C-alpha positions as CSV (number, residue, x, y, z in Angstrom):
1,X,-2.8,-0.8,15.3
2,X,-0.1,-3.4,14.8
3,X,1.1,-4.6,11.4
4,X,-0.8,-7.9,11.8
5,X,-4.0,-5.9,12.3
6,X,-3.7,-4.0,9.0
7,X,-6.3,-4.8,6.3
8,X,-4.7,-6.4,3.2
9,X,-5.6,-3.3,1.2
10,X,-3.3,-1.2,3.3
11,X,-0.6,-3.8,3.0
12,X,-1.0,-3.7,-0.7
13,X,-0.7,0.1,-0.8
14,X,2.3,0.0,1.5
15,X,4.2,-2.5,-0.7
16,X,3.2,-0.6,-3.9
17,X,4.7,2.6,-2.5
18,X,8.0,0.7,-1.9
19,X,8.0,-0.6,-5.4
20,X,7.4,2.9,-6.8
21,X,10.1,4.5,-4.7
22,X,12.7,1.9,-5.9
23,X,11.7,1.5,-9.5
24,X,10.7,4.9,-10.9
25,X,14.1,6.6,-10.3
26,X,15.6,4.0,-12.7
27,X,13.3,5.2,-15.5
28,X,14.3,8.8,-14.7
29,X,17.9,7.8,-14.9
30,X,17.3,6.1,-18.3
31,X,15.6,9.3,-19.6
32,X,18.5,11.5,-18.3
33,X,21.1,9.3,-20.1
34,X,19.0,9.5,-23.3
35,X,18.8,13.3,-23.0
36,X,22.6,13.4,-22.6
37,X,23.1,11.2,-25.7
38,X,20.7,13.3,-27.8
39,X,21.8,16.7,-26.6
40,X,25.3,16.6,-25.2
41,X,27.2,14.0,-27.4
42,X,27.6,11.3,-24.8
43,X,27.5,7.6,-25.7
44,X,25.5,5.7,-23.1
45,X,23.3,4.1,-25.7
46,X,25.0,4.8,-29.0
47,X,27.6,2.3,-30.2
48,X,29.4,2.0,-33.5
49,X,26.4,3.1,-35.6
50,X,26.8,3.7,-39.3
51,X,24.2,5.7,-41.3
52,X,24.1,6.8,-44.9
53,X,26.2,9.8,-44.1
54,X,28.9,7.7,-42.4
55,X,29.9,6.5,-39.0
56,X,28.6,8.4,-36.0
57,X,31.1,9.8,-33.5
58,X,29.5,8.0,-30.6
59,X,31.1,4.7,-29.7
60,X,31.2,2.3,-26.8
61,X,27.6,2.5,-25.6
62,X,24.8,-0.1,-25.8
63,X,21.3,0.4,-26.9
64,X,20.3,-2.7,-24.9
65,X,21.2,-0.7,-21.8
66,X,18.2,1.4,-22.3
67,X,16.0,-1.7,-22.5
68,X,17.4,-3.0,-19.2
69,X,16.8,0.3,-17.5
70,X,13.3,0.7,-18.9
71,X,12.2,-2.8,-18.1
72,X,13.7,-2.6,-14.6
73,X,10.9,-0.2,-14.1
74,X,8.5,-1.8,-16.5
75,X,8.0,-5.1,-14.7
76,X,7.6,-3.8,-11.1
77,X,5.2,-1.3,-12.6
78,X,2.9,-4.2,-13.5
79,X,2.6,-5.0,-9.8
80,X,2.4,-1.3,-8.9
81,X,-0.9,-1.4,-10.9
82,X,-2.0,-4.9,-9.8
83,X,-1.3,-4.9,-6.1
84,X,-3.8,-2.2,-5.1
85,X,-6.5,-4.0,-7.1
86,X,-5.7,-7.3,-5.5
87,X,-5.6,-5.7,-2.0
88,X,-9.1,-4.3,-2.4
89,X,-10.2,-7.7,-3.9
90,X,-9.0,-9.4,-0.6
91,X,-11.0,-7.0,1.5
92,X,-14.2,-7.2,-0.6
93,X,-14.1,-11.0,-1.0
94,X,-13.8,-11.5,2.7
95,X,-16.5,-9.0,3.5
96,X,-19.0,-10.3,0.9
97,X,-18.2,-14.0,1.7
98,X,-18.8,-13.3,5.4
99,X,-15.7,-15.3,6.1
100,X,-12.2,-14.5,7.4
101,X,-9.7,-14.1,4.7
102,X,-8.0,-17.5,4.2
103,X,-4.3,-17.4,5.0
104,X,-3.9,-13.8,6.1
105,X,-0.2,-14.1,6.8
106,X,0.4,-16.1,3.6
107,X,-1.3,-13.3,1.7
108,X,1.1,-10.8,3.3
109,X,4.0,-13.0,2.5
110,X,2.9,-13.5,-1.1
111,X,2.7,-9.7,-1.6
112,X,6.1,-9.3,-0.1
113,X,7.5,-12.1,-2.3
114,X,5.9,-10.6,-5.4
115,X,7.4,-7.2,-4.6
116,X,10.9,-8.7,-4.2
117,X,10.7,-11.0,-7.2
118,X,9.3,-8.3,-9.4
119,X,12.8,-6.6,-9.5
120,X,14.6,-9.7,-10.8
121,X,12.4,-10.8,-13.7
122,X,12.6,-7.8,-16.1
123,X,14.8,-9.8,-18.6
124,X,11.8,-11.9,-19.8
125,X,10.9,-8.9,-21.9
126,X,14.3,-9.1,-23.6
127,X,14.7,-12.8,-24.6
128,X,15.2,-11.8,-28.3
129,X,17.4,-8.8,-27.8
130,X,20.7,-10.8,-28.1
131,X,21.0,-11.0,-24.4
132,X,23.3,-13.7,-23.0
133,X,21.5,-17.0,-23.2
134,X,22.6,-17.8,-19.6
135,X,20.8,-14.7,-18.4
136,X,17.8,-15.9,-20.4
137,X,17.8,-19.1,-18.3
138,X,18.1,-17.1,-15.0
139,X,15.2,-14.8,-16.0
140,X,13.1,-17.8,-17.0
141,X,13.6,-19.3,-13.5
142,X,12.8,-16.2,-11.6
143,X,9.7,-15.5,-13.8
144,X,8.4,-19.0,-13.2
145,X,9.2,-18.5,-9.5
146,X,7.0,-15.5,-9.2
147,X,4.0,-17.6,-10.2
148,X,4.2,-19.3,-6.8
149,X,3.2,-16.3,-4.6
150,X,0.7,-15.3,-7.4
151,X,-0.9,-18.7,-7.1
152,X,-1.0,-18.4,-3.3
153,X,-3.1,-15.3,-3.7
154,X,-5.4,-16.9,-6.3
155,X,-6.0,-20.1,-4.2
156,X,-6.6,-18.0,-1.1
157,X,-9.2,-15.9,-2.9
158,X,-11.0,-19.1,-4.0
159,X,-10.8,-20.7,-0.6
160,X,-12.2,-17.6,1.1
161,X,-15.2,-17.8,-1.2
162,X,-15.6,-21.5,-0.8
163,X,-18.8,-22.3,1.2
164,X,-19.1,-18.7,2.3
165,X,-22.4,-16.9,2.7
166,X,-21.7,-14.9,-0.4
167,X,-23.4,-11.5,-1.0
168,X,-23.4,-11.0,-4.8
169,X,-23.0,-7.3,-4.9
170,X,-21.5,-5.6,-8.0
171,X,-18.3,-5.2,-6.0
172,X,-18.1,-8.9,-5.4
173,X,-18.9,-9.7,-9.0
174,X,-16.0,-7.5,-10.1
175,X,-13.7,-9.1,-7.6
176,X,-14.6,-12.6,-8.9
177,X,-13.9,-11.3,-12.4
178,X,-10.6,-9.8,-11.4
179,X,-9.5,-13.1,-9.9
180,X,-10.6,-14.9,-13.0
181,X,-8.6,-12.5,-15.2
182,X,-5.6,-12.8,-12.9
183,X,-5.6,-16.6,-13.3
184,X,-6.4,-16.6,-17.0
185,X,-3.6,-14.2,-17.8
186,X,-1.2,-15.9,-15.5
187,X,-1.6,-19.2,-17.3
188,X,-0.5,-17.7,-20.6
189,X,2.3,-15.9,-18.8
190,X,3.9,-19.2,-18.0
191,X,4.3,-19.8,-21.8
192,X,5.9,-16.4,-22.3
193,X,8.2,-16.9,-19.3
194,X,10.0,-19.7,-21.0
195,X,12.8,-18.3,-23.2
196,X,12.4,-21.1,-25.7
197,X,8.7,-20.8,-26.1
198,X,8.8,-17.0,-26.1
199,X,10.7,-17.1,-29.4
200,X,7.6,-18.0,-31.4
201,X,5.2,-15.7,-29.5
202,X,7.4,-12.6,-29.0
203,X,5.9,-9.4,-30.5
204,X,2.8,-11.2,-31.6
205,X,-0.8,-10.7,-30.6
206,X,-0.4,-13.5,-28.1
207,X,1.6,-11.0,-25.9
208,X,-1.1,-8.4,-26.3
209,X,-3.8,-10.8,-25.2
210,X,-1.8,-12.0,-22.2
211,X,-0.7,-8.6,-21.0
212,X,-4.1,-7.0,-21.2
213,X,-5.9,-9.9,-19.5
214,X,-3.4,-10.2,-16.6
215,X,-2.8,-6.6,-16.0
216,X,-5.4,-4.5,-17.8
217,X,-8.5,-6.5,-17.0
218,X,-7.4,-7.5,-13.5
219,X,-6.6,-3.9,-12.5
220,X,-9.7,-2.3,-14.1
221,X,-12.1,-4.9,-12.7
222,X,-10.4,-4.5,-9.3
223,X,-10.8,-0.7,-9.6
224,X,-14.5,-1.0,-10.4
225,X,-14.9,-3.3,-7.4
226,X,-13.3,-0.7,-5.2
227,X,-15.5,2.0,-6.5
228,X,-18.8,0.1,-6.0
229,X,-17.7,-1.0,-2.5
230,X,-16.5,2.3,-1.2
231,X,-19.0,4.6,-3.0
232,X,-21.2,4.7,0.2
233,X,-18.3,5.9,2.2
234,X,-17.3,8.5,-0.4
235,X,-20.7,10.0,-1.0
236,X,-23.0,8.7,1.7
237,X,-25.3,7.1,-1.0
238,X,-25.7,3.7,-2.7
239,X,-25.1,3.0,-6.3
240,X,-27.9,1.2,-8.2
241,X,-27.3,-2.6,-7.9
242,X,-29.0,-3.7,-11.1
243,X,-27.1,-1.2,-13.2
244,X,-23.9,-2.3,-11.5
245,X,-24.6,-6.0,-12.3
246,X,-25.4,-5.1,-16.0
247,X,-22.2,-3.1,-16.1
248,X,-20.2,-6.1,-14.8
249,X,-21.6,-8.7,-17.2
250,X,-21.2,-6.7,-20.3
251,X,-17.7,-5.6,-19.3
252,X,-16.4,-9.1,-18.4
253,X,-17.9,-10.7,-21.5
254,X,-16.5,-8.0,-23.8
255,X,-13.1,-8.0,-22.1
256,X,-12.6,-11.7,-22.7
257,X,-14.2,-11.3,-26.2
258,X,-11.5,-8.8,-27.1
259,X,-8.4,-10.4,-25.5
260,X,-8.9,-14.2,-25.7
261,X,-9.1,-14.3,-29.5
262,X,-5.8,-12.4,-29.6
263,X,-4.1,-15.5,-28.4
264,X,-5.2,-17.4,-31.5
265,X,-4.0,-14.5,-33.6
266,X,-0.6,-14.7,-32.0
267,X,-0.5,-18.4,-32.4
268,X,-1.0,-17.8,-36.1
269,X,1.9,-15.4,-36.2
270,X,0.1,-12.1,-36.5
271,X,2.6,-9.4,-35.3
272,X,1.7,-6.5,-33.1
273,X,2.5,-2.8,-33.6
274,X,1.5,-3.0,-37.2
275,X,-0.8,-0.2,-38.4
276,X,-2.7,-2.7,-40.7
277,X,-2.1,-6.2,-42.0
278,X,-3.8,-5.9,-45.4
279,X,-0.5,-5.9,-47.2
280,X,0.2,-9.4,-45.9
281,X,-2.0,-12.0,-47.7
282,X,-1.0,-14.7,-45.2
283,X,-3.1,-12.9,-42.5
284,X,-6.2,-12.4,-44.6
285,X,-7.9,-15.4,-42.9
286,X,-7.7,-13.5,-39.6
287,X,-9.9,-10.7,-40.8
288,X,-13.2,-12.1,-39.4
289,X,-11.6,-12.6,-36.0
290,X,-10.3,-9.0,-36.0
291,X,-13.8,-7.8,-36.9
292,X,-15.2,-9.8,-33.9
293,X,-12.6,-8.3,-31.6
294,X,-13.6,-4.8,-32.8
295,X,-17.3,-5.5,-32.1
296,X,-16.6,-6.7,-28.6
297,X,-14.3,-3.6,-28.0
298,X,-17.0,-1.2,-29.2
299,X,-19.7,-2.8,-27.1
300,X,-17.4,-2.9,-24.1
301,X,-16.7,0.9,-24.4
302,X,-20.4,1.7,-24.7
303,X,-21.1,-0.4,-21.6
304,X,-19.1,2.1,-19.6
305,X,-21.9,4.6,-20.2
306,X,-24.0,2.5,-17.7
307,X,-21.3,2.9,-15.1
308,X,-20.8,6.7,-15.6
309,X,-24.6,7.3,-15.5
310,X,-24.9,5.1,-12.4
311,X,-22.0,6.9,-10.7
312,X,-23.0,10.5,-11.2
313,X,-26.7,9.9,-10.8
314,X,-26.1,8.1,-7.5
315,X,-24.0,10.9,-6.2
316,X,-27.1,13.1,-6.1
317,X,-30.1,10.8,-6.3
318,X,-28.9,7.4,-4.9
319,X,-30.5,6.0,-1.8
320,X,-28.9,7.2,1.4
321,X,-26.4,4.8,2.8
322,X,-26.0,3.8,6.4
323,X,-22.7,4.2,8.2
324,X,-21.7,0.6,7.5
325,X,-23.9,-0.8,4.7
326,X,-21.8,-3.9,4.0
327,X,-21.3,-4.8,7.7
328,X,-17.6,-4.6,7.3
329,X,-15.0,-4.8,10.1
330,X,-12.3,-2.3,9.1
331,X,-12.0,1.1,10.8
332,X,-13.1,3.3,7.8
333,X,-16.7,2.1,8.3
334,X,-16.7,3.4,11.9
335,X,-16.4,7.0,10.7
336,X,-19.7,9.0,10.6
337,X,-21.3,9.3,7.2
338,X,-21.5,13.1,7.4
339,X,-17.8,13.5,8.3
340,X,-16.0,11.7,5.5
341,X,-13.0,14.0,5.4
342,X,-12.8,14.7,9.1
343,X,-12.4,11.0,10.0
344,X,-13.6,10.5,13.6
345,X,-15.3,13.0,15.8
346,X,-13.4,13.1,19.1
347,X,-11.1,10.3,20.2
348,X,-9.5,8.0,17.7
349,X,-10.8,4.4,18.2
350,X,-8.6,1.8,19.7
351,X,-7.9,-1.3,17.6
352,X,-8.3,-4.6,19.4
353,X,-8.4,-7.2,16.7
354,X,-7.6,-8.0,13.0
355,X,-10.1,-6.9,10.3
356,X,-11.5,-10.2,9.3
357,X,-13.5,-11.5,12.2
358,X,-16.5,-12.6,10.2
359,X,-18.9,-15.4,11.2
360,X,-16.9,-15.9,14.5
361,X,-18.3,-18.7,16.7
362,X,-20.1,-17.5,19.8
363,X,-20.9,-14.0,18.4
364,X,-24.4,-12.8,17.9
365,X,-23.6,-11.0,14.6
366,X,-21.6,-12.3,11.7
367,X,-19.1,-9.5,11.9
368,X,-17.0,-7.9,14.7
369,X,-15.4,-4.5,14.0
370,X,-11.8,-3.9,14.9
371,X,-12.7,-1.4,17.6
372,X,-14.7,-4.0,19.7
373,X,-12.6,-5.3,22.6
374,X,-11.7,-9.0,22.9
375,X,-13.6,-11.1,25.4
376,X,-11.6,-12.6,28.3
377,X,-11.5,-16.1,26.6
378,X,-11.3,-14.9,23.1
379,X,-8.2,-15.2,20.8
380,X,-7.6,-12.7,18.1
381,X,-7.2,-15.1,15.2
């Protein structure tokens, strides 16, 4: 198994692990410094603060330092959540389109670029903190730059589906929904990436709508796709397809029904983090839109009952699955159904090819698993 024969899901997990190792210690450091300020009289974050009882003893610190440390974790964390979902999306889209993933090496490069750039864009959360305007321009540039590898992934997803022999399984539907949410949220992210445009939208419901579409919906839809796709491998049974499709359509409609209107609320100046807005008459005309959002949110939550029923019922009563129900190429589908936790019985299989040999010319079947040797005149990819 060489690195260029790894499924993109494993590449995504690998890069996610690196992001976690590098970013979470920074948050721990921020918490330790805060603990020292609160309990031991240090002044990492406290600076020339005057209260009703007089000036505090602490001087010389900077409260903005805490924001820098927090968001240094906070933005890579977005991709810690997103990359595994996008990795599974790559695997499922290729499998269900019966086509090789488009731009395999470009997809790897885009994930590596996203991982690197995610560490130098944290300042776009801090445009209104009083940060140096020059730094605002730098973070605007790096934030817009990260849109390039993100677009590579989106276009490669679409190109893989294009003219494919698509199997519309629930997993595939959730993958298409995840790609849709990733693109929709990314478009509004370009607005918030600009330090000048961010001034009017910062801390409004525009940010709430953008954030939850690009990260919340994409990650959750990708998670559901992975569950539906790998359920046969986990439990040896199939989930109900019709319930899965009903679950998808209600979830995707309600997701957009909740978060798209929030962009209009933000454009109207509605601030986030307020318990209620009834004390502000200028926002009364948003009441109907808020009611609509609440209805979509309530229906969306109820729709998850379909999923949980389907999940637990299928564990015990679902139709028995074959060893490789999706005709996939990657190695996990070569393990026996009855030995999920023991992996392979006997010798570990040898890997001869990359995991996306679908619809390969000259082959009788439309898939060639990784443990099938190459022919004498066959190139890997």
